C-alpha positions in Angstrom: 136.6 134.2 122.8 136.7 130.5 121.8 134.0 128.7 120.0 133.7 126.0 122.8 133.6 128.5 125.6 130.9 127.7 128.0 128.1 129.6 128.8 126.3 130.1 132.1 123.0 130.8 130.2 120.7 128.1 129.2 120.3 127.1 125.5 117.1 127.7 123.7 116.1 125.1 121.3 112.7 125.0 120.2 110.6 128.1 120.2 109.1 129.3 123.6 106.7 132.0 122.6 106.7 133.4 126.2 110.3 134.2 126.3 110.2 136.5 123.3 111.0 139.9 123.9 110.6 142.4 120.9 113.2 144.7 119.9 113.0 147.9 121.4 112.9 146.3 124.7 116.0 144.1 124.4 118.9 144.6 126.9 121.6 146.5 125.5 124.4 144.4 123.9 127.7 144.0 125.7 129.5 143.8 122.5 131.0 146.8 120.6 128.2 147.5 118.0 130.4 146.5 115.2 131.0 143.0 116.3 127.2 143.0 117.2 126.3 144.1 113.6 128.7 141.5 112.2 127.0 138.7 114.1 123.8 139.8 113.3 124.5 140.1 109.7 125.7 136.5 109.6 122.7 135.2 111.1 120.5 137.2 108.9 122.3 135.7 105.9 122.2 132.1 107.4 118.5 132.3 108.2 117.4 133.7 104.9 119.4 130.8 103.1 118.4 127.8 105.3 115.6 129.0 107.7 115.9 129.0 111.5 113.6 126.8 113.1 116.1 123.6 113.1 119.1 125.6 114.6 119.8 125.4 118.4 122.1 128.2 120.0 124.9 125.4 119.9 124.3 124.9 116.2 124.4 128.7 115.5 127.6 129.3 117.4 129.2 126.2 115.4 128.1 127.8 111.9 129.1 131.3 112.9 132.3 130.0 114.4 131.6 132.0 117.8 131.0 131.3 121.2 127.4 130.8 122.9 128.0 133.9 125.0 128.7 135.9 122.0 125.3 135.0 120.6 123.7 135.8 124.0 125.3 139.3 124.3 123.5 140.1 120.8 120.2 138.8 122.2 119.4 136.8 125.3 117.6 133.8 123.6 117.3 132.2 120.2 113.7 133.5 119.8 115.0 137.1 120.3 118.0 136.4 117.9 115.6 135.4 115.2 113.4 138.4 115.7 116.3 140.6 115.6 117.9 138.9 112.5 114.6 139.2 110.5 114.4 142.7 111.4 118.1 143.2 110.1 117.0 141.6 106.8 114.1 143.9 106.4 116.2 147.0 107.5 118.9 146.2 105.2 116.8 145.6 102.3 115.0 148.7 102.8 118.0 150.7 102.8 119.2 149.2 99.6 115.7 149.7 97.8 115.4 153.3 98.9 118.8 154.3 97.7 117.8 152.8 94.4 114.4 154.7 94.3 116.2 157.9 95.3 118.4 157.6 92.1 115.5 157.2 89.8 114.3 159.8 87.7 110.6 160.6 87.6 107.5 159.1 89.2 107.0 156.3 86.8 110.6 155.2 87.2 110.5 155.4 90.9 107.4 152.9 91.0 109.2 150.7 88.5 112.6 150.7 90.4 110.8 150.3 93.8 109.0 147.0 92.5 112.0 145.7 90.8 114.2 146.2 93.8 112.0 144.5 96.2 111.7 141.5 93.9 115.6 141.5 93.9 115.6 141.5 97.8 113.5 138.5 97.7 115.9 136.6 95.1 118.1 134.8 97.9 115.3 134.3 100.5 114.5 130.5 100.7 111.3 128.5 100.9 112.4 127.3 104.5 112.9 130.9 105.7 109.3 131.8 104.4 108.0 128.6 106.1 109.6 129.3 109.4 108.6 133.0 109.5 104.8 131.7 109.0 105.4 129.1 111.7 106.9 131.5 114.2 104.4 134.3 115.4 106.9 137.2 116.3 108.7 136.7 113.1 105.6 136.6 111.2 104.6 139.9 112.9 108.0 141.6 111.6 107.0 140.3 108.2 103.6 141.5 108.3 104.8 145.0 109.7 107.1 145.3 106.7 104.5 144.2 104.3 102.1 147.1 105.5 105.0 149.5 104.9 105.7 148.1 101.4 102.1 148.4 100.5 101.7 151.9 101.7 105.0 152.8 99.9 103.6 151.4 96.7 100.3 153.2 97.1 102.2 156.6 97.6 104.4 156.2 94.7 101.3 155.1 92.5 99.4 158.3 93.8 102.6 160.3 92.9 102.6 158.9 89.3 98.7 159.6 88.8 99.1 163.0 90.2 102.0 163.6 87.9 100.0 162.6 84.8 102.5 159.8 84.0 100.3 156.8 85.2 96.6 156.4 84.3 93.8 157.3 86.9 93.3 154.5 89.3 92.5 153.8 92.8 95.8 153.9 94.6 94.4 152.7 97.9 93.0 149.5 96.2 96.3 148.8 94.6 98.2 149.1 97.9 95.6 146.6 99.6 96.0 144.3 96.6 99.7 144.3 96.9 99.3 143.7 100.7 97.2 140.6 100.1 99.5 139.1 97.4 102.7 139.7 99.5 101.1 137.8 102.5 100.0 135.2 100.4 103.8 134.9 99.1 104.7 134.7 102.7 102.6 132.1 103.4 103.6 130.1 100.4 100.1 129.9 98.6 101.2 131.9 95.5 104.2 129.6 95.0 102.3 126.4 95.8 99.5 127.5 93.1 102.0 128.7 90.4 105.3 126.9 90.9 107.0 130.5 90.8 109.6 131.4 93.5 108.9 134.4 95.7 111.0 136.7 93.8 109.4 135.5 90.6 105.8 136.1 92.0 106.7 139.5 93.1 108.0 140.3 89.6 104.7 139.2 88.1 102.9 141.2 90.5 105.3 144.3 89.6 104.6 143.7 85.8 100.9 143.4 86.4 100.9 146.8 88.4 103.0 148.8 85.8 101.0 147.2 82.8 97.9 148.2 84.1 98.9 151.7 85.2 100.9 152.6 82.1 99.1 155.3 79.9 98.8 153.8 76.1 100.7 156.0 73.5 98.6 159.1 72.1 96.7 157.6 69.4 97.8 154.1 70.1 95.9 151.0 71.3 95.1 150.8 75.2 97.7 147.8 76.0 95.5 147.0 79.1 93.1 145.2 76.8 95.6 143.1 75.1 97.3 141.8 78.3 96.8 138.2 79.4 
């Protein structure tokens, strides 16, 4: 298809919340899955680098060098394209994170690997993306859903380390709840505004705080938790 091919479907510019259809209820794409995945991956990369609110369907077709009908075959509105791309970001990130965790040796290493991998996945995410996600409720729902999963995953990894005796006894549920609250504040931009940190660096600080507070001191050595600032 040519990049300037006309479409009989109306363009969606600004968000119209009533038109959103969440993934799972989307019509099946007419394109081959490989082409759909390619377009979705390009949208994901564009959105995390530059945000998505300012783009119209015509803008997206121009940036991706495809037709509007190609985009509409992926999802029938801009709003649904955004939700699908945000889900694709989290899905791809989760696959990479869990592959790294599976290769880690031992409970403490799995926790450290998970925390470091999440920070690495946040590295390319722009402030514009976070701001647009916060302003667009369906995308924010996807973020919160994945934040809840990440907090539960960290809680499980902490509990595993405590039960194995490689981490000090602590309330894993509290740590999971604290992680969820901090990640929500990162999404809103509160942490970045208060500290000047990027989202990735803020998460690394959180990771250091978690690991530093849970590491057992060497036998006969000082409790390092007391000396942390």
